[in-house]
C-alpha positions in Angstrom: -31.9 -23.9 -31.9 -33.1 -20.3 -31.9 -31.7 -17.8 -34.5 -29.6 -15.1 -32.9 -31.8 -12.5 -31.2 -35.1 -14.0 -32.2 -36.0 -16.3 -29.2 -37.9 -18.7 -31.4 -37.5 -22.4 -30.9 -38.9 -25.5 -32.6 -40.5 -27.8 -30.0 -40.5 -31.6 -30.0 -44.2 -31.6 -31.0 -43.3 -29.8 -34.2 -44.7 -26.4 -33.2 -42.6 -23.2 -32.9 -42.4 -21.4 -29.6 -41.6 -17.7 -29.3 -40.7 -16.1 -26.0 -40.7 -12.4 -25.1 -40.4 -10.3 -22.0 -43.9 -8.9 -21.2 -43.1 -7.4 -17.8 -40.8 -7.4 -14.7 -41.7 -8.1 -11.2 -40.7 -5.8 -8.2 -37.4 -7.6 -7.8 -36.5 -6.9 -11.4 -36.9 -10.5 -12.6 -38.3 -10.9 -16.1 -41.8 -12.2 -16.6 -42.0 -13.9 -20.0 -44.9 -14.3 -22.4 -45.1 -17.2 -24.9 -46.5 -17.6 -28.4 -47.1 -20.9 -30.2 -47.8 -21.8 -33.8 -47.0 -24.5 -36.4 -45.6 -21.7 -38.6 -42.2 -20.1 -37.9 -43.3 -17.0 -39.8 -46.5 -16.6 -37.8 -44.6 -16.7 -34.5 -42.0 -14.2 -35.8 -44.8 -11.9 -36.9 -46.6 -12.1 -33.5 -43.4 -11.5 -31.6 -42.8 -8.3 -33.7 -46.3 -7.2 -32.9 -45.7 -7.7 -29.1 -42.5 -5.6 -29.3 -44.3 -2.9 -31.3 -47.1 -2.8 -28.7 -44.6 -2.5 -26.0 -43.0 0.6 -27.7 -46.6 2.0 -28.1 -47.1 1.6 -24.4 -43.9 3.5 -23.8 -45.2 6.3 -26.1 -48.5 6.4 -24.3 -46.9 6.5 -20.8 -47.5 9.9 -19.1 -45.4 9.3 -16.0 -42.7 11.9 -15.3 -39.2 10.9 -14.2 -39.9 12.5 -10.8 -42.9 10.3 -10.3 -41.0 7.2 -11.4 -38.2 8.0 -8.9 -40.8 8.1 -6.1 -41.8 4.6 -7.0 -38.2 3.5 -7.6 -37.0 4.7 -4.2 -39.6 2.7 -2.4 -38.6 -0.5 -4.2 -34.8 0.0 -4.4 -33.6 -0.9 -0.9 -31.1 -3.6 -1.5 -28.0 -1.4 -1.8 -25.8 -0.4 1.2 -26.7 2.7 3.2 -23.7 4.6 2.0 -24.6 3.9 -1.7 -28.2 4.8 -1.1 -27.1 8.1 0.5 -25.1 8.9 -2.6 -28.2 8.1 -4.8 -30.4 10.4 -2.7 -27.9 13.2 -2.8 -27.6 13.0 -6.6 -31.4 12.8 -7.0 -32.1 15.7 -4.7 -29.4 18.1 -5.9 -29.1 17.3 -9.6 -31.6 14.9 -11.2 -35.0 16.1 -9.8 -34.3 19.9 -10.3 -33.4 19.4 -14.0 -35.2 16.3 -15.1 -37.9 15.6 -12.6 -40.8 17.2 -14.5 -39.9 15.6 -17.9 -42.0 12.7 -19.1 -40.2 9.4 -19.3 -41.1 9.0 -22.9 -39.3 12.2 -23.8 -36.0 11.2 -22.2 -33.6 10.2 -24.9 -29.8 10.2 -25.5 -29.9 13.9 -26.4 -31.8 14.8 -23.2 -29.3 12.9 -21.0 -26.3 14.4 -22.9 -27.6 17.9 -22.3 -28.1 17.0 -18.7 -24.5 15.8 -18.3 -23.1 18.8 -20.2 -24.8 21.1 -17.8 -23.2 19.6 -14.6 -20.7 22.1 -13.5 -18.7 19.6 -11.5 -15.6 17.4 -12.0 -15.6 14.5 -14.4 -15.7 12.1 -11.6 -18.8 13.7 -10.1 -20.5 13.9 -13.5 -19.9 10.1 -13.9 -21.2 9.4 -10.5 -24.4 11.4 -11.1 -24.9 9.8 -14.5 -24.4 6.3 -12.9 -27.2 7.1 -10.5 -29.4 8.2 -13.4 -28.6 5.0 -15.3 -29.7 2.9 -12.4 -33.0 4.8 -12.2 -33.7 4.5 -15.9 -32.6 0.9 -16.0 -35.4 0.2 -13.5 -37.9 2.1 -15.7 -36.7 0.1 -18.8 -37.2 -3.2 -17.0 -40.8 -2.2 -16.2 -41.4 -1.3 -19.8 -41.7 2.4 -19.1 -38.8 3.7 -21.2 -36.4 2.5 -23.9 -32.6 2.1 -23.3 -31.1 5.4 -24.3 -27.8 6.2 -22.5 -25.1 4.1 -24.4 -24.4 7.0 -26.8 -23.9 9.6 -24.0 -20.4 11.0 -23.8 -18.8 11.8 -20.4 -16.2 14.4 -19.6 -12.7 13.0 -20.0 -11.4 11.3 -16.8 -8.6 13.2 -15.3 -6.3 11.7 -12.7 -6.8 13.5 -9.4 -3.8 15.4 -7.9 -2.8 13.6 -4.7 -1.9 16.2 -2.1 0.4 14.9 0.6 2.2 16.6 3.5 5.9 16.9 3.1 8.0 15.4 5.9 8.6 18.9 7.3 4.8 19.7 7.2 4.0 16.4 8.9 6.4 17.1 11.7 4.9 20.6 12.2 1.4 19.1 12.4 2.5 16.4 14.9 3.9 19.0 17.2 0.3 20.4 17.6 -1.2 17.1 18.6 -1.5 17.5 22.3 -5.3 17.1 23.0 -7.0 13.8 23.8 -8.9 13.8 20.5 -5.7 14.4 18.5 -5.0 10.6 18.7 -7.3 10.1 15.7 -5.1 12.3 13.5 -2.0 10.4 14.6 -3.7 7.1 13.9 -4.5 8.2 10.3 -1.0 9.4 9.7 0.5 6.1 10.8 -2.1 3.5 9.6 -3.9 5.2 6.7 -7.4 4.9 8.1 -10.2 6.9 6.5 -11.9 9.6 8.6 -15.1 7.5 8.8 -13.1 4.5 10.0 -11.2 6.3 12.7 -14.5 7.9 14.0 -16.0 4.4 14.2 -12.9 2.8 15.9 -13.8 1.2 19.2 -11.4 0.2 22.0 -12.5 -3.4 21.4 -11.1 -3.1 17.9 -7.6 -2.7 19.3 -5.5 -5.7 20.4 -2.9 -4.3 22.7 -1.2 -7.7 23.2 -0.6 -8.2 19.5 -0.3 -4.5 18.6 -2.9 -4.5 15.9 -6.2 -2.7 15.2 -9.1 -4.1 13.2 -11.2 -2.0 10.9 -14.7 -3.3 11.5 -16.9 -0.4 10.7 -17.2 3.1 9.3 -19.4 6.0 10.2 -22.2 7.3 8.0 -25.0 9.8 8.3 -28.4 8.6 7.5 -32.0 9.8 8.0 -31.8 8.3 11.5 -28.6 10.2 12.3 -25.1 8.8 12.8 -24.7 5.1 12.3 -21.7 2.7 12.4 -22.0 0.3 9.5 -19.8 -2.6 8.3 -17.0 -1.7 5.8 -18.1 -1.3 2.2 -16.1 -4.3 1.0 -14.2 -7.4 2.4 -11.0 -5.6 1.6 -12.0 -2.7 3.7 -12.4 -5.0 6.7 -8.7 -5.4 7.7 -6.2 -5.9 10.4 -3.3 -3.3 10.7 -0.2 -3.5 12.8 0.3 -0.6 15.2 3.7 1.1 15.4 5.2 0.8 18.9 5.1 4.6 19.7 1.5 4.8 18.7 0.6 1.8 20.8 2.1 3.5 23.9 0.1 6.7 23.2 -3.1 4.6 22.9 -2.4 2.9 26.2 -2.0 6.4 27.8 -5.1 7.8 26.2 -7.7 9.2 28.5 -10.5 8.5 26.1 -11.8 5.4 27.8 -15.4 5.3 26.6 -16.6 3.0 23.8 -14.9 4.9 21.0 -11.2 5.7 20.7 -11.5 9.4 19.9 -14.5 10.2 21.9 -14.8 11.3 25.5 -18.4 10.2 25.6 -20.2 6.9 24.8 -21.2 8.1 21.4 -18.8 8.6 18.4 -17.5 11.9 17.3 -19.3 13.2 14.2 -17.1 13.1 11.1 -18.0 16.7 10.3 -17.0 17.8 13.8 -13.7 15.9 13.5 -12.9 17.6 10.1 -13.4 21.0 11.8 -11.1 19.9 14.6 -8.5 18.9 12.0 -8.8 22.3 10.3 -8.0 24.0 13.6 -4.9 21.8 14.0 -3.7 22.6 10.4 -4.1 26.3 11.1 -2.3 26.0 14.4 0.6 24.3 12.6 0.8 27.2 10.1 0.0 24.9 7.1 -2.0 25.6 4.0 -5.5 24.2 4.2 -5.8 20.6 3.1 -8.4 17.9 3.2 -8.5 15.3 6.0 -8.1 12.6 3.4 -4.6 13.9 2.7 -3.5 12.2 5.9 -4.2 8.8 4.2 -2.2 9.9 1.1 0.6 11.1 3.4 0.7 7.7 5.1 0.9 5.9 1.8 3.7 8.1 0.5 5.7 7.8 3.7 5.3 4.0 3.5 6.6 3.8 -0.1 9.5 6.2 0.8 10.7 3.7 3.5 10.4 0.8 1.1 7.0 -0.8 1.8 5.9 -3.0 -1.2 2.7 -2.1 -3.0 0.9 -5.4 -2.1 1.4 -4.8 1.7 0.4 -1.2 1.3 -2.7 -2.1 -0.6 -3.9 -4.5 2.1 -3.2 -1.9 4.9 -5.2 0.8 2.9 -8.0 -1.7 2.3 -7.9 -1.4 -1.5 -9.8 -4.0 -3.5 -6.6 -4.7 -5.6 -3.0 -3.7 -5.9 -3.8 -2.0 -9.3 -5.9 0.6 -7.4 -2.9 1.4 -5.2 -0.6 1.6 -8.2 -3.0 3.8 -10.0 -3.2 6.3 -7.1 0.4 6.2 -5.8 2.6 4.7 -8.6 3.5 8.1 -10.0 4.0 10.0 -6.8 7.6 9.2 -6.0 9.8 10.8 -8.7 12.9 10.6 -6.5 12.4 6.8 -6.0 12.1 6.2 -9.7 15.3 8.1 -10.3 17.2 6.1 -7.7 15.9 2.8 -9.1 16.9 3.8 -12.6 20.4 4.6 -11.4 20.7 1.0 -10.3 19.8 -0.1 -13.8 22.4 2.3 -15.2 25.1 0.6 -13.0 24.7 -2.6 -15.0 26.1 -0.9 -18.1 29.7 -2.2 -18.6 30.7 -0.2 -21.7 
């Protein structure tokens, strides 16, 4: 049996075998080297020498982070399009401008910490950017180009985002402005909780009028090729949602009879264009400017207000687990908490 961390084994023929990682192939799989000797001490000494030579190779490496990213992008094509787009955005806007010209051998925990401290964005954005940098450096580490150096990096404290929802009065004011053909998408989001990318990708074939349900089978993303409809990012995101009766009737009467539910043409409405359309409706309703995603939060809040349980809501929203739903919305209904505590108080018989 090998001693912890040494990778030295005694073979049946009496010799000792030492194993070390000498390289990684393009898929990231380790390529091992082997050392044999009748002496345990000799194998241990040779393994130490191999590890020392590997560190010397890192010190001699003159490749910059920007040059490595160029190689990494050509090889790293196994992630989903939406994730790849996030990587590219972080690389283009943050990583290359500040770290691209630095040699890989000079990137250490202090370098990364200074980089993180200089990001003038929210804690969530900082973590996302650092996550991208970690993936890139991990690839360089696996190829023996850099040492692991990010575990000691401290991130900004994670703050719970404020969930902005429309009050019932604000929601009614918005609904009164929804008279155009394209407005059906806003109504769908208010009463099913769809994300904007999902509603822009919604096709008529995704709606089952007989059973009053809609299926979320795709989401819209922007790639180098233009607008694309891709499968949902997870199995939980691919879901079937019951349609309220009034909304089903409005969908039946809709004049948007192309391929997509909110488009008068055969191609989908661009997410950015639909956000601008939403802003006009918010302004027409006389409401303060809010993000389109607030419609999803508003649906969730209304659902909890009428007594929907968290598991059902989680499945409708397409969350991976109920804990995510609880984390986002478990604190938002103060009035509901008070009413539930009053029920507990009624048990007191003193």
